[in-house]
N, C-alpha and C positions, 0 to 999 in steps of 0.2 A: 178848814179852808177847802174850797172846791178847786179842782184842777181839771181842765178839759184835756182828755187823753186823745180823743179823735172826733172827727166830724163825719157823720154818715148821712148821705142823701140817697133815697131810693125813689126811682121814677119809672114810669112805664113809657117806653119809646117804641111806637108801632107795636110789634108782637113781642118785644123783649122787655124784661125787667132789667134795670141798670142800677147798680149800687156804686156810688162814688164815695170813696173813703179818703180822708186826709188826716195824717197824723205826723207828729214830729219825727218819729223813728222811721216810719215806712214811706213818708212822703205822700204824694197823690197817686191813687190807683183806681181802676175801674173794673167791675165784674159785670158780666152780661150773660143772660140766659133767657130762654123762653119760659122756663119754669122758675117760679118765685123761690121755691125751696132750694133749688140749685144755687141761686145767687146768695141766699142766706148762708148755706153751708160753706160756700167758697170764702166769703169774707169773714165769717165767724172763725173758721179754722186759721185763716191768715192772722187775724187780730189776736187770737189766743196764743199763737206762737210768738208774735211780736211782744205781747205784754208779759209772757212768761220769761222772756229774756231780760226784762227790766231789773 
């Protein structure tokens, strides 16, 4: 059985990359940076902490 753990939306808004994350544990949050790699690093570390606590 599949279970949705989170929803991730990544968009480019002007000069910034924006990652919008929604999960049951962490709620809604947004990460923003001009560098794509920085946005990825920010939300991956956050999600890793969140899911390790499950």
